[in-house]
DOSE-223463 format. One record per residue (C-alpha): z, x, y. Coordinates in Angstrom, 1 decimal. Layout:
<sites>
SITE  z  x  y
SITE  Z  X  Y
...
</sites>
This chain:
<sites>
SITE  z  x  y
SITE  -83.6  -81.6  -12.4
SITE  -81.3  -78.8  -13.4
SITE  -80.4  -76.0  -11.1
SITE  -81.2  -72.5  -12.3
SITE  -78.4  -69.8  -12.4
SITE  -78.6  -66.6  -10.1
SITE  -77.1  -63.5  -10.9
SITE  -75.4  -61.6  -8.2
SITE  -77.3  -58.5  -6.8
SITE  -76.4  -55.2  -8.2
SITE  -74.4  -52.7  -6.1
SITE  -75.9  -50.3  -4.1
SITE  -75.2  -46.5  -4.4
SITE  -72.8  -46.4  -1.5
SITE  -70.9  -49.5  -2.4
SITE  -67.6  -49.9  -4.3
SITE  -65.9  -52.9  -5.6
SITE  -62.8  -54.0  -3.8
SITE  -61.8  -56.4  -6.4
SITE  -58.7  -55.5  -8.4
SITE  -60.2  -56.9  -11.6
SITE  -62.8  -54.3  -11.3
SITE  -60.3  -51.1  -11.8
SITE  -60.3  -49.4  -15.0
SITE  -57.6  -47.4  -16.9
SITE  -59.4  -44.4  -16.2
SITE  -58.8  -44.7  -12.5
SITE  -55.0  -45.4  -13.0
SITE  -54.6  -42.1  -15.1
SITE  -56.3  -40.0  -12.4
SITE  -54.0  -41.3  -9.7
SITE  -50.8  -40.4  -11.8
SITE  -52.0  -36.8  -12.7
SITE  -52.4  -36.4  -8.9
SITE  -49.0  -37.1  -8.1
SITE  -47.6  -34.9  -11.0
SITE  -49.5  -32.1  -9.6
SITE  -48.3  -32.7  -6.0
SITE  -44.5  -32.8  -7.5
SITE  -45.0  -29.7  -9.4
SITE  -46.2  -27.7  -6.2
SITE  -43.4  -29.2  -4.1
SITE  -40.7  -28.0  -6.6
SITE  -42.3  -24.5  -7.1
SITE  -42.4  -24.1  -3.1
SITE  -38.7  -25.1  -2.9
SITE  -37.6  -22.8  -5.8
SITE  -39.4  -19.9  -4.1
SITE  -37.8  -20.5  -0.5
SITE  -34.0  -21.0  -2.0
SITE  -34.1  -18.5  -4.8
SITE  -36.7  -16.1  -4.1
SITE  -36.7  -15.2  -0.3
SITE  -33.1  -16.4  0.6
SITE  -31.5  -15.5  -2.7
SITE  -32.7  -11.8  -2.3
SITE  -31.2  -11.6  1.2
SITE  -27.7  -12.8  0.1
SITE  -27.4  -10.8  -3.1
SITE  -24.9  -8.3  -3.0
SITE  -26.2  -4.7  -2.6
SITE  -25.6  -2.3  -5.6
SITE  -22.5  -0.3  -5.2
SITE  -23.0  3.4  -4.2
SITE  -22.2  5.9  -6.7
SITE  -23.4  3.7  -9.6
SITE  -26.9  4.9  -9.7
SITE  -26.2  8.7  -8.9
SITE  -25.5  8.7  -5.3
SITE  -22.7  10.7  -3.5
SITE  -19.8  8.9  -2.1
SITE  -17.9  10.6  0.6
SITE  -14.1  10.2  0.3
SITE  -10.9  11.4  1.4
SITE  -8.2  12.6  -1.0
SITE  -4.4  12.9  -1.6
SITE  -2.6  15.3  -4.0
SITE  0.0  13.8  -6.3
SITE  3.6  15.4  -5.5
SITE  6.9  15.7  -7.3
SITE  9.8  14.4  -5.5
SITE  12.6  12.0  -5.0
SITE  12.3  8.3  -3.9
SITE  15.0  5.8  -3.3
SITE  15.4  2.4  -4.9
SITE  16.3  -0.2  -2.3
SITE  17.1  -4.0  -2.0
SITE  15.9  -5.7  1.2
SITE  18.3  -8.4  2.4
SITE  19.2  -10.2  5.8
SITE  22.7  -9.8  7.0
SITE  25.0  -10.8  10.1
SITE  27.0  -8.5  12.0
SITE  30.6  -9.6  11.3
SITE  33.4  -8.0  13.3
SITE  36.5  -6.6  11.3
SITE  38.7  -8.4  13.6
SITE  38.1  -11.3  16.1
SITE  41.0  -12.7  17.9
SITE  41.0  -16.1  19.8
SITE  44.2  -15.7  21.9
SITE  46.1  -19.0  23.0
SITE  49.3  -19.6  24.8
SITE  52.4  -19.6  22.7
SITE  54.3  -21.1  25.7
SITE  53.8  -23.8  28.4
SITE  53.5  -22.7  31.8
SITE  51.6  -21.4  34.9
SITE  49.0  -18.4  34.7
SITE  50.1  -16.2  37.4
SITE  47.7  -13.1  36.7
SITE  44.6  -12.0  34.8
SITE  44.4  -8.4  34.2
SITE  41.3  -7.8  32.4
SITE  37.4  -7.9  33.3
SITE  34.7  -9.8  31.5
SITE  33.3  -7.4  28.9
SITE  36.0  -4.8  29.2
SITE  36.9  -2.8  26.3
SITE  40.6  -2.9  25.8
SITE  43.2  -0.9  23.8
SITE  45.9  -2.3  21.6
SITE  48.9  -3.3  24.0
SITE  46.8  -3.6  27.1
SITE  48.0  -6.5  29.6
SITE  45.6  -9.4  29.6
SITE  47.3  -12.5  31.1
SITE  50.8  -13.3  32.8
SITE  52.5  -16.7  32.7
SITE  55.3  -17.6  34.9
SITE  58.3  -16.0  33.2
SITE  61.1  -17.6  35.5
SITE  62.0  -20.6  33.4
SITE  62.2  -18.5  30.3
SITE  64.1  -15.9  32.0
SITE  66.7  -18.5  33.2
SITE  67.1  -19.9  29.7
SITE  67.6  -16.5  28.2
SITE  70.2  -15.7  30.9
SITE  72.3  -18.9  29.9
SITE  72.0  -18.0  26.2
SITE  73.4  -14.6  26.9
SITE  76.3  -16.2  28.7
SITE  77.3  -18.4  25.8
SITE  77.0  -15.5  23.6
SITE  79.4  -13.4  25.6
SITE  81.9  -16.1  25.8
SITE  81.8  -16.8  22.3
SITE  82.1  -13.1  21.3
SITE  85.2  -12.9  23.3
SITE  86.7  -16.0  21.6
SITE  86.0  -14.1  18.6
SITE  87.8  -11.1  19.6
SITE  90.6  -13.2  20.5
SITE  90.9  -14.8  17.2
SITE  90.8  -11.6  15.5
SITE  93.7  -10.2  17.4
SITE  95.6  -13.2  16.4
SITE  95.0  -12.6  12.9
SITE  96.4  -9.2  13.1
SITE  99.6  -10.4  14.7
SITE  99.9  -13.0  12.1
SITE  99.5  -10.7  9.3
SITE  102.3  -8.7  10.7
SITE  104.6  -11.6  11.1
SITE  103.8  -12.9  7.6
SITE  104.7  -9.4  6.3
SITE  108.0  -9.8  7.7
SITE  108.5  -13.2  6.3
SITE  108.6  -14.7  10.0
SITE  105.8  -17.3  9.5
SITE  104.4  -19.3  6.7
SITE  101.3  -18.1  4.7
SITE  99.4  -21.2  5.8
SITE  99.4  -20.1  9.4
SITE  98.0  -16.9  8.4
SITE  95.3  -18.6  6.4
SITE  94.4  -21.1  9.0
SITE  93.9  -18.0  11.6
SITE  91.7  -16.1  9.2
SITE  89.2  -19.2  8.8
SITE  89.3  -19.7  12.6
SITE  87.9  -16.1  12.8
SITE  85.1  -16.9  10.2
SITE  84.2  -20.0  12.3
SITE  83.9  -17.8  15.7
SITE  81.9  -15.4  13.7
SITE  79.5  -18.3  12.8
SITE  79.3  -19.3  16.4
SITE  78.6  -15.8  17.6
SITE  75.7  -15.5  15.2
SITE  74.1  -18.7  16.2
SITE  74.3  -17.6  19.9
SITE  72.7  -14.4  18.9
SITE  69.8  -16.3  17.3
SITE  69.3  -18.4  20.5
SITE  69.2  -15.2  22.5
SITE  66.6  -13.6  20.3
SITE  64.4  -16.8  20.4
SITE  64.7  -17.0  24.1
SITE  63.6  -13.3  24.3
SITE  60.6  -14.0  22.3
SITE  59.7  -16.8  24.5
SITE  60.0  -14.6  27.6
SITE  57.8  -11.9  25.8
SITE  55.0  -14.6  25.3
SITE  54.8  -15.0  29.1
SITE  53.2  -11.5  29.1
SITE  50.1  -11.4  26.7
SITE  49.0  -8.2  25.6
SITE  45.9  -7.1  23.4
SITE  46.7  -7.5  19.7
SITE  43.7  -5.3  18.7
SITE  41.4  -2.7  20.2
SITE  38.0  -4.3  21.1
SITE  35.9  -6.0  23.8
SITE  36.9  -9.1  25.6
SITE  34.7  -11.9  26.2
SITE  34.1  -14.1  29.2
SITE  37.2  -15.3  31.2
SITE  38.3  -18.6  30.1
SITE  41.2  -19.3  32.4
SITE  42.0  -18.3  36.1
SITE  45.4  -17.7  38.0
SITE  46.9  -20.9  38.8
SITE  45.7  -22.9  35.6
SITE  48.5  -24.6  33.5
SITE  48.4  -23.6  29.9
SITE  50.2  -25.3  27.0
SITE  51.6  -24.0  23.7
SITE  49.7  -26.4  21.5
SITE  46.8  -24.0  21.0
SITE  44.2  -26.2  22.2
SITE  42.8  -24.0  25.0
SITE  41.6  -20.4  24.3
SITE  42.7  -18.0  27.0
SITE  40.5  -15.0  25.7
SITE  38.5  -13.7  22.6
SITE  38.7  -10.1  21.5
SITE  36.2  -8.8  19.3
SITE  36.5  -5.3  17.6
SITE  33.1  -3.7  17.6
SITE  34.0  -0.2  16.5
SITE  33.9  -0.1  13.7
SITE  32.1  -3.1  12.4
SITE  30.6  -4.7  9.5
SITE  27.5  -6.5  8.2
SITE  27.8  -9.3  5.5
SITE  24.7  -10.0  3.5
SITE  23.7  -11.5  0.1
SITE  22.7  -9.9  -3.0
SITE  20.6  -12.0  -5.5
SITE  22.3  -12.6  -8.9
SITE  19.2  -10.9  -10.6
SITE  19.9  -7.8  -8.7
SITE  23.7  -7.6  -9.1
SITE  23.6  -5.3  -12.1
SITE  21.8  -2.7  -10.1
SITE  24.1  -2.9  -7.3
SITE  27.3  -2.8  -9.4
SITE  25.9  0.1  -11.6
SITE  25.1  2.1  -8.5
SITE  28.3  1.2  -6.7
SITE  30.5  2.4  -9.7
SITE  28.3  5.5  -10.2
SITE  28.4  6.8  -6.5
SITE  31.2  4.8  -5.0
SITE  29.5  4.8  -1.5
SITE  26.0  3.2  -1.5
SITE  24.0  3.8  1.8
SITE  23.1  0.6  3.8
SITE  20.5  1.0  6.6
SITE  20.4  -1.7  9.2
SITE  17.0  -2.6  10.8
SITE  16.1  -5.0  13.6
SITE  14.6  -8.3  13.2
SITE  11.1  -7.0  12.8
SITE  12.4  -4.5  10.3
SITE  10.6  -1.6  12.2
SITE  13.5  0.1  14.0
SITE  16.6  1.5  12.2
SITE  19.7  0.5  14.2
SITE  22.5  2.1  12.2
SITE  23.5  3.7  8.8
SITE  26.6  2.5  6.8
SITE  28.1  2.3  3.5
SITE  28.8  -0.6  1.1
SITE  32.5  -1.5  1.1
SITE  32.7  -4.1  -1.5
SITE  31.2  -7.3  -3.1
SITE  32.6  -10.7  -3.2
SITE  34.8  -11.6  -6.2
SITE  32.6  -14.6  -7.4
SITE  28.9  -15.8  -7.3
SITE  27.9  -18.7  -5.1
SITE  26.5  -21.2  -7.7
SITE  24.4  -23.2  -4.9
SITE  22.5  -20.2  -4.0
SITE  22.8  -17.8  -7.1
SITE  24.1  -15.0  -4.6
SITE  27.0  -12.8  -4.0
SITE  28.1  -11.6  -0.7
SITE  28.7  -7.9  0.1
SITE  30.2  -6.1  3.2
SITE  28.9  -2.9  4.6
SITE  30.9  -0.7  7.1
SITE  29.6  0.8  10.2
SITE  31.1  2.8  12.6
SITE  28.9  1.4  15.5
SITE  29.9  4.1  18.1
SITE  27.0  3.4  20.3
SITE  27.4  -0.4  20.0
SITE  24.0  -1.0  18.7
SITE  25.3  -3.7  16.3
SITE  26.5  -6.8  18.3
SITE  28.6  -9.6  16.8
SITE  26.8  -12.3  15.0
SITE  23.5  -10.3  15.3
SITE  20.9  -11.0  12.6
SITE  19.7  -7.8  10.9
SITE  17.4  -6.7  8.1
SITE  19.5  -4.7  5.3
SITE  18.2  -2.0  3.1
SITE  20.8  -1.2  0.4
SITE  19.8  2.0  -1.7
SITE  21.0  1.3  -5.0
SITE  19.6  4.3  -6.8
SITE  17.9  7.6  -6.3
SITE  15.0  8.6  -8.4
SITE  14.6  12.4  -8.7
SITE  11.7  14.6  -9.8
SITE  9.1  11.8  -10.1
SITE  5.3  11.7  -9.3
SITE  4.5  10.3  -5.8
SITE  1.2  9.3  -4.3
SITE  0.5  7.5  -1.1
SITE  0.5  3.7  -1.6
SITE  -3.1  3.4  -0.2
SITE  -4.4  5.5  -3.1
SITE  -3.1  2.9  -5.5
SITE  -5.9  0.1  -6.5
SITE  -5.2  -2.9  -8.5
SITE  -7.5  -5.1  -10.8
SITE  -5.5  -8.1  -11.7
SITE  -2.3  -6.9  -13.1
SITE  -3.5  -3.6  -13.8
SITE  -2.8  -0.6  -11.4
SITE  -5.2  2.3  -11.3
SITE  -6.3  5.6  -9.2
SITE  -9.4  7.6  -9.0
SITE  -8.6  11.3  -10.3
SITE  -11.0  13.6  -8.7
SITE  -12.1  16.3  -11.0
SITE  -15.5  18.6  -10.5
SITE  -16.7  16.2  -7.8
SITE  -16.5  13.1  -9.9
SITE  -14.0  10.1  -9.5
SITE  -12.5  9.3  -13.0
SITE  -10.7  5.9  -13.1
SITE  -7.1  6.3  -14.5
SITE  -4.7  3.7  -15.4
SITE  -1.2  4.1  -14.0
SITE  2.3  2.4  -13.8
SITE  3.3  1.8  -10.5
SITE  7.0  1.9  -9.7
SITE  9.2  2.0  -6.6
SITE  7.6  2.2  -3.0
SITE  9.2  3.4  -0.1
SITE  7.7  4.6  3.4
SITE  4.4  4.6  2.3
SITE  5.0  6.5  -1.0
SITE  4.8  5.1  -4.5
SITE  6.2  6.4  -7.7
SITE  3.7  6.2  -10.6
SITE  3.3  7.3  -14.4
SITE  0.0  8.3  -15.8
SITE  -0.8  11.2  -13.6
SITE  1.0  14.5  -12.9
SITE  1.9  16.3  -9.7
SITE  -1.1  18.4  -8.5
SITE  -3.6  15.7  -9.5
SITE  -6.2  14.8  -6.6
SITE  -6.8  11.2  -6.3
SITE  -9.1  9.4  -4.1
SITE  -7.8  7.8  -0.9
SITE  -10.6  5.9  0.7
SITE  -14.2  4.3  0.3
SITE  -12.9  2.2  -2.7
SITE  -15.5  -0.3  -2.0
SITE  -18.3  2.3  -3.2
SITE  -16.3  4.0  -5.8
SITE  -16.7  3.4  -9.7
SITE  -15.7  5.3  -12.8
SITE  -17.6  8.8  -12.9
SITE  -19.1  8.2  -9.2
SITE  -20.2  11.4  -7.9
SITE  -18.2  12.2  -4.5
SITE  -17.9  14.5  -1.7
SITE  -14.6  15.2  0.0
SITE  -14.5  14.6  3.7
SITE  -11.7  15.4  6.0
SITE  -11.7  12.1  7.8
SITE  -12.3  8.6  6.2
SITE  -15.9  7.5  6.6
SITE  -16.5  4.3  8.4
SITE  -16.4  1.1  6.4
SITE  -19.7  -0.2  5.2
SITE  -21.2  -3.3  7.1
SITE  -21.8  -6.7  5.1
SITE  -25.4  -6.8  3.9
SITE  -26.3  -3.3  4.1
SITE  -28.4  -1.9  1.3
SITE  -27.7  1.0  -0.9
SITE  -29.8  4.2  -0.2
</sites>
């Protein structure tokens, strides 16, 4: 008996097949389309947030004056005047003379006549060394000299007697000749004695040390009672001449032609000495000379400037900033350095004409004390001196007496 095949019951309206074999290509394509639409919506939302809302806030505001707005500015007038050409270098205060005094004799220090930091004149007493041994040696030498001088005088008298006797044929010529040579020997002895006396006098003078130059003494290095030697191993006192004084500085090889040309033209180039911050002028001097050769290791040549230093503002071995004036430009156009603007390697200014700012390219030259020499404008031209962040070529401007406050970041143009 064969069994009958029964078909599965049909699906109702609210039932779905859960078997994977029953999915069709139509259902798969619909699912992909949904995901593509969701991704497009997400990308659009991301672009709007980053480049729409925030991008508009970070965008730089348009510059004033470009769309007809009036820019308040302050101005400066180009002037005709003179300006110096300077070289800025670093120098060292170097005294004209510095003496480190040592003892020339052996002995005991019996007196120190100076005070530390005292200004002394040439010949002022400094230190005394016990002179008694040298005085005794000098006395002995003087005694020997006197004895030999008398021996010489006696020999000279004998020569005169022998000459008289020889003229009368009373003695042989050999006796007279011997006596004359004896006189010459005695003369040599006397000369040797004189040298000994002079040497002992010098040694005695070394016991009384005086200032060889005018200047300022340093700290005391020996005291009374110290024993000093003549080998020069111990410095007794150091004297430094501070008035006048010099400053030694270096000039780059590339600037040497300027200095030499100015030196030959004026003979005396002005040198200003400033403090280490280059803010305060200490002294004014003149260039005395340049060294006779260039240092090949540094590519510089040394120069020496002389300063009278009457107020003692320059101290030995002090480091200072040097401004050497190598030339003076006369009758040139000058503007405040703050009015000069740069665009890369190009310098320009805004010339004010009929309440309009006109960009004018210029050639900038020497700068000194806040003023710059320029070519491209003439004396009398009025140039802008503020509000450069708002200015463009042909911007409309209004002249204010005081500079307007700087604009804040992110502010919008009116």
